[in-house]
VMD Tcl script that builds the backbone (N, CA, C; Angstrom):
set m [mol new atoms 444]
animate dup $m
set s [atomselect $m all]
$s set {name element resname resid chain x y z} {
  {N N MET 1 A 31.894 -31.848 2.599}
  {CA C MET 1 A 30.695 -32.447 3.084}
  {C C MET 1 A 29.526 -32.048 2.199}
  {N N VAL 2 A 28.636 -33.003 1.894}
  {CA C VAL 2 A 27.487 -32.796 1.009}
  {C C VAL 2 A 26.268 -32.519 1.861}
  {N N ASN 3 A 25.526 -31.495 1.503}
  {CA C ASN 3 A 24.282 -31.171 2.212}
  {C C ASN 3 A 23.116 -31.827 1.497}
  {N N PHE 4 A 22.457 -32.728 2.160}
  {CA C PHE 4 A 21.255 -33.357 1.612}
  {C C PHE 4 A 20.044 -32.612 2.121}
  {N N PRO 5 A 19.016 -32.482 1.290}
  {CA C PRO 5 A 17.820 -31.791 1.766}
  {C C PRO 5 A 17.193 -32.566 2.908}
  {N N SER 6 A 16.707 -31.844 3.807}
  {CA C SER 6 A 16.051 -32.429 4.973}
  {C C SER 6 A 14.634 -32.840 4.598}
  {N N ALA 7 A 14.164 -33.913 5.190}
  {CA C ALA 7 A 12.805 -34.369 4.948}
  {C C ALA 7 A 11.790 -33.387 5.463}
  {N N HIS 8 A 12.209 -32.476 6.291}
  {CA C HIS 8 A 11.278 -31.520 6.882}
  {C C HIS 8 A 11.467 -30.120 6.333}
  {N N ASN 9 A 12.236 -29.977 5.270}
  {CA C ASN 9 A 12.492 -28.672 4.689}
  {C C ASN 9 A 11.250 -28.233 3.906}
  {N N ASP 10 A 10.712 -27.044 4.224}
  {CA C ASP 10 A 9.494 -26.534 3.577}
  {C C ASP 10 A 9.700 -26.250 2.091}
  {N N GLU 11 A 10.919 -25.917 1.692}
  {CA C GLU 11 A 11.179 -25.622 0.292}
  {C C GLU 11 A 11.034 -26.874 -0.575}
  {N N ASP 12 A 11.283 -28.038 0.004}
  {CA C ASP 12 A 11.213 -29.280 -0.748}
  {C C ASP 12 A 9.785 -29.782 -0.901}
  {N N HIS 13 A 8.886 -29.347 -0.072}
  {CA C HIS 13 A 7.496 -29.826 -0.105}
  {C C HIS 13 A 6.550 -28.670 -0.369}
  {N N GLN 14 A 6.519 -28.241 -1.632}
  {CA C GLN 14 A 5.640 -27.135 -1.990}
  {C C GLN 14 A 4.217 -27.656 -2.174}
  {N N LYS 15 A 3.270 -26.784 -1.941}
  {CA C LYS 15 A 1.866 -27.139 -2.119}
  {C C LYS 15 A 1.580 -27.335 -3.606}
  {N N PRO 16 A 0.765 -28.342 -3.966}
  {CA C PRO 16 A 0.418 -28.514 -5.377}
  {C C PRO 16 A -0.402 -27.328 -5.875}
  {N N VAL 17 A -0.220 -27.021 -7.183}
  {CA C VAL 17 A -0.952 -25.918 -7.798}
  {C C VAL 17 A -2.369 -26.389 -8.085}
  {N N SER 18 A -3.351 -25.613 -7.694}
  {CA C SER 18 A -4.749 -25.964 -7.924}
  {C C SER 18 A -5.100 -25.731 -9.380}
  {N N PRO 19 A -5.855 -26.646 -9.994}
  {CA C PRO 19 A -6.298 -26.411 -11.375}
  {C C PRO 19 A -7.300 -25.261 -11.390}
  {N N PRO 20 A -7.448 -24.646 -12.565}
  {CA C PRO 20 A -8.439 -23.563 -12.655}
  {C C PRO 20 A -9.823 -24.102 -12.303}
  {N N PRO 21 A -10.704 -23.232 -11.880}
  {CA C PRO 21 A -12.063 -23.679 -11.553}
  {C C PRO 21 A -12.734 -24.333 -12.759}
  {N N THR 22 A -13.658 -25.236 -12.492}
  {CA C THR 22 A -14.345 -25.989 -13.537}
  {C C THR 22 A -15.009 -25.065 -14.543}
  {N N GLU 23 A -15.648 -24.031 -14.077}
  {CA C GLU 23 A -16.339 -23.107 -14.978}
  {C C GLU 23 A -15.360 -22.461 -15.948}
  {N N GLU 24 A -14.201 -22.097 -15.461}
  {CA C GLU 24 A -13.185 -21.481 -16.304}
  {C C GLU 24 A -12.685 -22.472 -17.362}
  {N N ARG 25 A -12.471 -23.718 -16.981}
  {CA C ARG 25 A -12.024 -24.743 -17.922}
  {C C ARG 25 A -13.089 -25.004 -18.974}
  {N N LEU 26 A -14.361 -25.066 -18.573}
  {CA C LEU 26 A -15.446 -25.283 -19.532}
  {C C LEU 26 A -15.550 -24.141 -20.525}
  {N N GLU 27 A -15.414 -22.923 -20.051}
  {CA C GLU 27 A -15.471 -21.766 -20.952}
  {C C GLU 27 A -14.352 -21.836 -21.991}
  {N N LYS 28 A -13.149 -22.233 -21.542}
  {CA C LYS 28 A -12.025 -22.356 -22.464}
  {C C LYS 28 A -12.305 -23.438 -23.505}
  {N N LEU 29 A -12.820 -24.587 -23.089}
  {CA C LEU 29 A -13.155 -25.670 -24.025}
  {C C LEU 29 A -14.232 -25.236 -25.008}
  {N N GLU 30 A -15.235 -24.505 -24.524}
  {CA C GLU 30 A -16.302 -24.026 -25.412}
  {C C GLU 30 A -15.747 -23.077 -26.459}
  {N N ARG 31 A -14.827 -22.188 -26.068}
  {CA C ARG 31 A -14.207 -21.272 -27.034}
  {C C ARG 31 A -13.423 -22.053 -28.080}
  {N N GLU 32 A -12.653 -23.053 -27.631}
  {CA C GLU 32 A -11.868 -23.864 -28.555}
  {C C GLU 32 A -12.773 -24.639 -29.510}
  {N N LEU 33 A -13.877 -25.179 -28.992}
  {CA C LEU 33 A -14.818 -25.918 -29.832}
  {C C LEU 33 A -15.482 -25.003 -30.845}
  {N N THR 34 A -15.845 -23.806 -30.437}
  {CA C THR 34 A -16.453 -22.835 -31.351}
  {C C THR 34 A -15.478 -22.479 -32.469}
  {N N ASP 35 A -14.214 -22.271 -32.112}
  {CA C ASP 35 A -13.197 -21.962 -33.122}
  {C C ASP 35 A -13.018 -23.122 -34.088}
  {N N LEU 36 A -13.008 -24.345 -33.575}
  {CA C LEU 36 A -12.856 -25.528 -34.415}
  {C C LEU 36 A -14.039 -25.688 -35.363}
  {N N LYS 37 A -15.255 -25.483 -34.859}
  {CA C LYS 37 A -16.449 -25.579 -35.717}
  {C C LYS 37 A -16.387 -24.549 -36.835}
  {N N ALA 38 A -15.965 -23.337 -36.505}
  {CA C ALA 38 A -15.877 -22.281 -37.509}
  {C C ALA 38 A -14.861 -22.650 -38.583}
  {N N GLU 39 A -13.754 -23.232 -38.189}
  {CA C GLU 39 A -12.735 -23.641 -39.148}
  {C C GLU 39 A -13.238 -24.775 -40.035}
  {N N LEU 40 A -13.921 -25.747 -39.454}
  {CA C LEU 40 A -14.459 -26.857 -40.229}
  {C C LEU 40 A -15.547 -26.396 -41.191}
  {N N ALA 41 A -16.325 -25.405 -40.798}
  {CA C ALA 41 A -17.401 -24.914 -41.647}
  {C C ALA 41 A -16.852 -24.232 -42.896}
  {N N LYS 42 A -15.641 -23.741 -42.829}
  {CA C LYS 42 A -15.042 -23.061 -43.971}
  {C C LYS 42 A -14.644 -24.023 -45.078}
  {N N ARG 43 A -14.179 -25.230 -44.690}
  {CA C ARG 43 A -13.644 -26.121 -45.705}
  {C C ARG 43 A -13.673 -27.561 -45.205}
  {N N VAL 44 A -14.132 -28.419 -46.074}
  {CA C VAL 44 A -14.058 -29.857 -45.840}
  {C C VAL 44 A -13.378 -30.443 -47.063}
  {N N ARG 45 A -12.326 -31.187 -46.853}
  {CA C ARG 45 A -11.596 -31.802 -47.957}
  {C C ARG 45 A -11.755 -33.312 -47.857}
  {N N THR 46 A -12.245 -33.890 -48.944}
  {CA C THR 46 A -12.433 -35.333 -48.978}
  {C C THR 46 A -12.463 -35.797 -50.422}
  {N N GLY 47 A -12.314 -37.079 -50.632}
  {CA C GLY 47 A -12.353 -37.634 -51.988}
  {C C GLY 47 A -13.761 -37.917 -52.470}
  {N N ALA 48 A -14.698 -38.097 -51.549}
  {CA C ALA 48 A -16.078 -38.404 -51.920}
  {C C ALA 48 A -17.003 -38.066 -50.755}
  {N N VAL 49 A -18.236 -37.762 -51.111}
  {CA C VAL 49 A -19.273 -37.515 -50.116}
  {C C VAL 49 A -20.450 -38.416 -50.453}
  {N N GLU 50 A -20.885 -39.204 -49.496}
  {CA C GLU 50 A -22.060 -40.058 -49.668}
  {C C GLU 50 A -23.201 -39.500 -48.834}
  {N N VAL 51 A -24.363 -39.388 -49.460}
  {CA C VAL 51 A -25.566 -38.990 -48.744}
  {C C VAL 51 A -26.441 -40.231 -48.652}
  {N N VAL 52 A -26.803 -40.606 -47.435}
  {CA C VAL 52 A -27.554 -41.842 -47.226}
  {C C VAL 52 A -28.961 -41.542 -46.728}
  {N N ASP 53 A -29.864 -42.501 -46.966}
  {CA C ASP 53 A -31.228 -42.367 -46.459}
  {C C ASP 53 A -31.301 -42.922 -45.041}
  {N N GLU 54 A -32.506 -42.962 -44.494}
  {CA C GLU 54 A -32.688 -43.404 -43.108}
  {C C GLU 54 A -32.288 -44.856 -42.883}
  {N N ASN 55 A -32.161 -45.649 -43.957}
  {CA C ASN 55 A -31.742 -47.053 -43.845}
  {C C ASN 55 A -30.251 -47.253 -44.105}
  {N N GLY 56 A -29.534 -46.157 -44.340}
  {CA C GLY 56 A -28.105 -46.249 -44.590}
  {C C GLY 56 A -27.738 -46.524 -46.039}
  {N N ASN 57 A -28.723 -46.508 -46.941}
  {CA C ASN 57 A -28.459 -46.730 -48.368}
  {C C ASN 57 A -27.953 -45.442 -49.003}
  {N N VAL 58 A -26.893 -45.561 -49.806}
  {CA C VAL 58 A -26.356 -44.389 -50.488}
  {C C VAL 58 A -27.364 -43.939 -51.534}
  {N N ARG 59 A -27.799 -42.685 -51.441}
  {CA C ARG 59 A -28.770 -42.138 -52.391}
  {C C ARG 59 A -28.144 -41.089 -53.298}
  {N N ALA 60 A -27.039 -40.503 -52.859}
  {CA C ALA 60 A -26.307 -39.542 -53.686}
  {C C ALA 60 A -24.819 -39.690 -53.385}
  {N N LEU 61 A -24.016 -39.549 -54.429}
  {CA C LEU 61 A -22.574 -39.683 -54.291}
  {C C LEU 61 A -21.907 -38.572 -55.087}
  {N N LEU 62 A -21.087 -37.801 -54.411}
  {CA C LEU 62 A -20.311 -36.740 -55.056}
  {C C LEU 62 A -18.850 -37.143 -54.954}
  {N N PHE 63 A -18.173 -37.227 -56.100}
  {CA C PHE 63 A -16.768 -37.624 -56.103}
  {C C PHE 63 A -16.071 -37.008 -57.308}
  {N N VAL 64 A -14.750 -37.166 -57.347}
  {CA C VAL 64 A -13.963 -36.638 -58.461}
  {C C VAL 64 A -13.254 -37.801 -59.147}
  {N N HIS 65 A -13.357 -37.857 -60.474}
  {CA C HIS 65 A -12.642 -38.857 -61.262}
  {C C HIS 65 A -11.841 -38.134 -62.341}
  {N N ALA 66 A -11.255 -38.866 -63.259}
  {CA C ALA 66 A -10.346 -38.281 -64.252}
  {C C ALA 66 A -10.989 -37.161 -65.069}
  {N N ASP 67 A -12.276 -37.270 -65.407}
  {CA C ASP 67 A -12.953 -36.241 -66.209}
  {C C ASP 67 A -13.396 -35.044 -65.386}
  {N N GLY 68 A -13.326 -35.157 -64.078}
  {CA C GLY 68 A -13.759 -34.065 -63.212}
  {C C GLY 68 A -14.752 -34.568 -62.181}
  {N N PRO 69 A -15.455 -33.651 -61.542}
  {CA C PRO 69 A -16.399 -34.056 -60.501}
  {C C PRO 69 A -17.626 -34.746 -61.078}
  {N N SER 70 A -18.245 -35.592 -60.269}
  {CA C SER 70 A -19.442 -36.308 -60.680}
  {C C SER 70 A -20.416 -36.372 -59.517}
  {N N LEU 71 A -21.684 -36.187 -59.814}
  {CA C LEU 71 A -22.745 -36.311 -58.819}
  {C C LEU 71 A -23.710 -37.367 -59.328}
  {N N ASN 72 A -23.843 -38.464 -58.581}
  {CA C ASN 72 A -24.739 -39.562 -58.951}
  {C C ASN 72 A -25.856 -39.657 -57.926}
  {N N MET 73 A -27.093 -39.741 -58.394}
  {CA C MET 73 A -28.245 -39.859 -57.510}
  {C C MET 73 A -29.049 -41.096 -57.883}
  {N N THR 74 A -29.561 -41.801 -56.868}
  {CA C THR 74 A -30.310 -43.032 -57.101}
  {C C THR 74 A -31.700 -42.940 -56.493}
  {N N ASP 75 A -32.573 -43.857 -56.935}
  {CA C ASP 75 A -33.901 -43.945 -56.331}
  {C C ASP 75 A -33.831 -44.833 -55.091}
  {N N ALA 76 A -34.973 -45.088 -54.480}
  {CA C ALA 76 A -35.021 -45.872 -53.238}
  {C C ALA 76 A -34.502 -47.293 -53.422}
  {N N GLU 77 A -34.573 -47.833 -54.648}
  {CA C GLU 77 A -34.095 -49.185 -54.917}
  {C C GLU 77 A -32.609 -49.219 -55.288}
  {N N GLY 78 A -31.974 -48.056 -55.354}
  {CA C GLY 78 A -30.560 -47.996 -55.687}
  {C C GLY 78 A -30.274 -47.853 -57.171}
  {N N ASN 79 A -31.316 -47.681 -57.984}
  {CA C ASN 79 A -31.127 -47.511 -59.426}
  {C C ASN 79 A -30.682 -46.091 -59.736}
  {N N PRO 80 A -29.716 -45.924 -60.651}
  {CA C PRO 80 A -29.293 -44.568 -61.023}
  {C C PRO 80 A -30.461 -43.800 -61.622}
  {N N ARG 81 A -30.637 -42.564 -61.198}
  {CA C ARG 81 A -31.714 -41.724 -61.742}
  {C C ARG 81 A -31.174 -40.450 -62.365}
  {N N ALA 82 A -30.089 -39.924 -61.814}
  {CA C ALA 82 A -29.491 -38.706 -62.369}
  {C C ALA 82 A -27.985 -38.761 -62.173}
  {N N VAL 83 A -27.257 -38.375 -63.235}
  {CA C VAL 83 A -25.798 -38.314 -63.162}
  {C C VAL 83 A -25.363 -37.001 -63.803}
  {N N LEU 84 A -24.639 -36.228 -63.044}
  {CA C LEU 84 A -24.019 -35.006 -63.552}
  {C C LEU 84 A -22.527 -35.277 -63.527}
  {N N ASP 85 A -21.902 -35.331 -64.716}
  {CA C ASP 85 A -20.494 -35.717 -64.719}
  {C C ASP 85 A -19.583 -34.596 -65.174}
  {N N GLY 86 A -18.308 -34.811 -64.957}
  {CA C GLY 86 A -17.309 -33.803 -65.250}
  {C C GLY 86 A -17.089 -33.541 -66.722}
  {N N SER 87 A -17.630 -34.379 -67.584}
  {CA C SER 87 A -17.466 -34.149 -69.020}
  {C C SER 87 A -18.450 -33.112 -69.541}
  {N N GLY 88 A -19.354 -32.655 -68.689}
  {CA C GLY 88 A -20.319 -31.640 -69.100}
  {C C GLY 88 A -21.649 -32.213 -69.510}
  {N N ALA 89 A -22.038 -33.347 -68.934}
  {CA C ALA 89 A -23.308 -33.978 -69.294}
  {C C ALA 89 A -24.150 -34.241 -68.055}
  {N N LEU 90 A -25.447 -34.058 -68.229}
  {CA C LEU 90 A -26.433 -34.424 -67.218}
  {C C LEU 90 A -27.311 -35.490 -67.849}
  {N N ASN 91 A -27.361 -36.666 -67.224}
  {CA C ASN 91 A -28.186 -37.768 -67.721}
  {C C ASN 91 A -29.266 -38.076 -66.701}
  {N N LEU 92 A -30.502 -38.113 -67.159}
  {CA C LEU 92 A -31.635 -38.496 -66.329}
  {C C LEU 92 A -32.157 -39.822 -66.864}
  {N N THR 93 A -32.383 -40.773 -65.974}
  {CA C THR 93 A -32.833 -42.092 -66.407}
  {C C THR 93 A -34.207 -42.401 -65.846}
  {N N ASP 94 A -34.893 -43.320 -66.532}
  {CA C ASP 94 A -36.196 -43.755 -66.035}
  {C C ASP 94 A -36.002 -44.842 -64.979}
  {N N ALA 95 A -37.100 -45.354 -64.449}
  {CA C ALA 95 A -37.046 -46.344 -63.372}
  {C C ALA 95 A -36.346 -47.633 -63.800}
  {N N GLU 96 A -36.331 -47.932 -65.100}
  {CA C GLU 96 A -35.665 -49.142 -65.597}
  {C C GLU 96 A -34.191 -48.907 -65.896}
  {N N GLY 97 A -33.727 -47.685 -65.732}
  {CA C GLY 97 A -32.315 -47.377 -65.967}
  {C C GLY 97 A -31.988 -46.902 -67.363}
  {N N ASN 98 A -33.016 -46.704 -68.205}
  {CA C ASN 98 A -32.778 -46.192 -69.555}
  {C C ASN 98 A -32.525 -44.696 -69.495}
  {N N SER 99 A -31.513 -44.256 -70.216}
  {CA C SER 99 A -31.229 -42.830 -70.290}
  {C C SER 99 A -32.369 -42.168 -71.058}
  {N N SER 100 A -33.117 -41.305 -70.407}
  {CA C SER 100 A -34.283 -40.667 -71.020}
  {C C SER 100 A -33.997 -39.257 -71.496}
  {N N VAL 101 A -33.187 -38.539 -70.737}
  {CA C VAL 101 A -32.853 -37.155 -71.067}
  {C C VAL 101 A -31.356 -36.970 -70.886}
  {N N THR 102 A -30.719 -36.409 -71.890}
  {CA C THR 102 A -29.306 -36.079 -71.778}
  {C C THR 102 A -29.126 -34.634 -72.208}
  {N N LEU 103 A -28.515 -33.874 -71.348}
  {CA C LEU 103 A -28.166 -32.489 -71.628}
  {C C LEU 103 A -26.653 -32.433 -71.577}
  {N N ALA 104 A -26.027 -31.979 -72.670}
  {CA C ALA 104 A -24.566 -32.030 -72.724}
  {C C ALA 104 A -23.991 -30.786 -73.372}
  {N N VAL 105 A -22.769 -30.499 -72.989}
  {CA C VAL 105 A -22.013 -29.417 -73.607}
  {C C VAL 105 A -20.575 -29.913 -73.774}
  {N N ASN 106 A -19.991 -29.597 -74.947}
  {CA C ASN 106 A -18.604 -29.986 -75.198}
  {C C ASN 106 A -17.971 -28.967 -76.135}
  {N N ALA 107 A -16.800 -29.278 -76.658}
  {CA C ALA 107 A -16.074 -28.340 -77.512}
  {C C ALA 107 A -16.811 -28.039 -78.814}
  {N N VAL 108 A -17.661 -28.950 -79.274}
  {CA C VAL 108 A -18.393 -28.781 -80.525}
  {C C VAL 108 A -19.632 -27.915 -80.336}
  {N N GLY 109 A -20.282 -28.041 -79.183}
  {CA C GLY 109 A -21.503 -27.283 -78.920}
  {C C GLY 109 A -22.247 -27.847 -77.734}
  {N N SER 110 A -23.560 -27.656 -77.748}
  {CA C SER 110 A -24.391 -28.162 -76.660}
  {C C SER 110 A -25.636 -28.799 -77.249}
  {N N GLY 111 A -26.257 -29.684 -76.461}
  {CA C GLY 111 A -27.430 -30.348 -76.990}
  {C C GLY 111 A -28.293 -30.995 -75.935}
  {N N LEU 112 A -29.493 -31.314 -76.370}
  {CA C LEU 112 A -30.485 -31.997 -75.556}
  {C C LEU 112 A -30.973 -33.194 -76.365}
  {N N ALA 113 A -30.905 -34.382 -75.758}
  {CA C ALA 113 A -31.371 -35.594 -76.445}
  {C C ALA 113 A -32.443 -36.249 -75.596}
  {N N LEU 114 A -33.545 -36.670 -76.244}
  {CA C LEU 114 A -34.659 -37.334 -75.562}
  {C C LEU 114 A -34.841 -38.718 -76.167}
  {N N THR 115 A -34.928 -39.718 -75.303}
  {CA C THR 115 A -35.091 -41.091 -75.790}
  {C C THR 115 A -36.425 -41.663 -75.320}
  {N N ASP 116 A -36.857 -42.739 -75.992}
  {CA C ASP 116 A -38.103 -43.395 -75.603}
  {C C ASP 116 A -37.828 -44.460 -74.539}
  {N N ALA 117 A -38.846 -45.224 -74.172}
  {CA C ALA 117 A -38.730 -46.236 -73.116}
  {C C ALA 117 A -37.726 -47.327 -73.468}
  {N N GLU 118 A -37.473 -47.536 -74.764}
  {CA C GLU 118 A -36.497 -48.547 -75.181}
  {C C GLU 118 A -35.089 -47.971 -75.276}
  {N N GLY 119 A -34.947 -46.690 -74.991}
  {CA C GLY 119 A -33.633 -46.062 -75.058}
  {C C GLY 119 A -33.254 -45.555 -76.433}
  {N N GLU 120 A -34.205 -45.556 -77.367}
  {CA C GLU 120 A -33.928 -45.087 -78.730}
  {C C GLU 120 A -34.102 -43.572 -78.803}
  {N N LEU 121 A -33.177 -42.917 -79.487}
  {CA C LEU 121 A -33.241 -41.472 -79.660}
  {C C LEU 121 A -34.491 -41.099 -80.447}
  {N N ARG 122 A -35.277 -40.172 -79.896}
  {CA C ARG 122 A -36.517 -39.753 -80.570}
  {C C ARG 122 A -36.505 -38.277 -80.929}
  {N N ALA 123 A -35.784 -37.455 -80.150}
  {CA C ALA 123 A -35.726 -36.021 -80.445}
  {C C ALA 123 A -34.382 -35.478 -79.986}
  {N N SER 124 A -33.906 -34.483 -80.745}
  {CA C SER 124 A -32.627 -33.887 -80.385}
  {C C SER 124 A -32.610 -32.417 -80.792}
  {N N LEU 125 A -32.041 -31.633 -79.926}
  {CA C LEU 125 A -31.804 -30.213 -80.198}
  {C C LEU 125 A -30.331 -29.981 -79.917}
  {N N ALA 126 A -29.623 -29.467 -80.911}
  {CA C ALA 126 A -28.198 -29.206 -80.736}
  {C C ALA 126 A -27.861 -27.836 -81.291}
  {N N VAL 127 A -26.871 -27.219 -80.682}
  {CA C VAL 127 A -26.375 -25.933 -81.170}
  {C C VAL 127 A -24.865 -26.060 -81.302}
  {N N THR 128 A -24.377 -25.834 -82.535}
  {CA C THR 128 A -22.949 -25.885 -82.801}
  {C C THR 128 A -22.535 -24.588 -83.483}
  {N N SER 129 A -21.274 -24.495 -83.850}
  {CA C SER 129 A -20.814 -23.291 -84.550}
  {C C SER 129 A -21.494 -23.147 -85.905}
  {N N ALA 130 A -22.008 -24.262 -86.471}
  {CA C ALA 130 A -22.723 -24.227 -87.748}
  {C C ALA 130 A -24.165 -23.746 -87.572}
  {N N GLY 131 A -24.640 -23.697 -86.322}
  {CA C GLY 131 A -25.998 -23.244 -86.060}
  {C C GLY 131 A -26.816 -24.301 -85.330}
  {N N PRO 132 A -28.079 -23.995 -85.078}
  {CA C PRO 132 A -28.942 -24.930 -84.359}
  {C C PRO 132 A -29.514 -26.011 -85.271}
  {N N VAL 133 A -29.784 -27.172 -84.664}
  {CA C VAL 133 A -30.406 -28.286 -85.383}
  {C C VAL 133 A -31.435 -28.909 -84.450}
  {N N LEU 134 A -32.614 -29.170 -85.001}
  {CA C LEU 134 A -33.674 -29.835 -84.242}
  {C C LEU 134 A -34.217 -30.955 -85.108}
  {N N PHE 135 A -34.363 -32.156 -84.537}
  {CA C PHE 135 A -34.963 -33.226 -85.318}
  {C C PHE 135 A -35.757 -34.174 -84.431}
  {N N PHE 136 A -36.692 -34.887 -85.087}
  {CA C PHE 136 A -37.529 -35.891 -84.439}
  {C C PHE 136 A -37.459 -37.168 -85.257}
  {N N GLN 137 A -37.437 -38.301 -84.569}
  {CA C GLN 137 A -37.420 -39.605 -85.227}
  {C C GLN 137 A -38.596 -40.430 -84.726}
  {N N ASN 138 A -39.088 -41.335 -85.588}
  {CA C ASN 138 A -40.162 -42.225 -85.155}
  {C C ASN 138 A -39.569 -43.441 -84.451}
  {N N ALA 139 A -40.427 -44.383 -84.025}
  {CA C ALA 139 A -39.980 -45.572 -83.285}
  {C C ALA 139 A -39.038 -46.438 -84.112}
  {N N ALA 140 A -39.132 -46.347 -85.437}
  {CA C ALA 140 A -38.251 -47.139 -86.311}
  {C C ALA 140 A -36.908 -46.439 -86.532}
  {N N GLY 141 A -36.724 -45.238 -85.946}
  {CA C GLY 141 A -35.479 -44.512 -86.120}
  {C C GLY 141 A -35.422 -43.672 -87.373}
  {N N GLN 142 A -36.560 -43.537 -88.085}
  {CA C GLN 142 A -36.592 -42.740 -89.313}
  {C C GLN 142 A -36.863 -41.281 -88.976}
  {N N LEU 143 A -36.165 -40.409 -89.664}
  {CA C LEU 143 A -36.330 -38.971 -89.476}
  {C C LEU 143 A -37.718 -38.560 -89.950}
  {N N VAL 144 A -38.493 -37.921 -89.065}
  {CA C VAL 144 A -39.845 -37.487 -89.446}
  {C C VAL 144 A -39.937 -35.973 -89.555}
  {N N TRP 145 A -39.031 -35.244 -88.921}
  {CA C TRP 145 A -39.042 -33.794 -89.042}
  {C C TRP 145 A -37.693 -33.257 -88.604}
  {N N THR 146 A -37.221 -32.232 -89.315}
  {CA C THR 146 A -35.961 -31.608 -88.957}
  {C C THR 146 A -35.977 -30.124 -89.304}
  {N N ALA 147 A -35.202 -29.365 -88.607}
  {CA C ALA 147 A -35.033 -27.950 -88.925}
  {C C ALA 147 A -33.611 -27.574 -88.513}
  {N N PRO 148 A -32.914 -26.836 -89.228}
  {CA C PRO 148 A -33.233 -26.348 -90.567}
  {C C PRO 148 A -33.124 -27.431 -91.607}
}
mol reanalyze $m
mol bondsrecalc $m
mol representation Tube
mol addrep $m
C-alpha cells in the first residue's frame, strides 16, 4: 500500500521564508554598487573615446590605429585643430585647417616646423644625430637664414 501525503499534513505546508528586511537588502546593493564602481574606476577598455559638447558634437576623439594611439580635437564647427598621433607628431592647425605647427619625433631626430597661412613652410628647427639645424624661408620659399 502506498502512503500519499495528507492535505492536512503540517510537514507538507511549510511557511514561506520571509525575505530579508528592505534596509538590509539596500545595504547589500549599495555595497555591491560601491565595489562595482571601484572596479570600473580602475580600468575602462574600449576602442575609442568620444568627448562631445553640449550639442552632442564630437569635439575630441581618442582611438588606436595601426601607428598607435591618436587624439584628435576639433573646434566648435568640427574643423580639426589639434592631432596627436601615434607616429610621434603633434599637428596644430589654423581655423581654415592649414597645418600651422608640427612638432615631431622619429628615428632620425626631432623637429618643429612652422607654416604660414597658405601652409608653406617658413621656419624649421630640427635636431638629428648630425646636430641641430635652424632655418627660415620667405614667402617665395627661398632660404633667408640658416644655422649652422
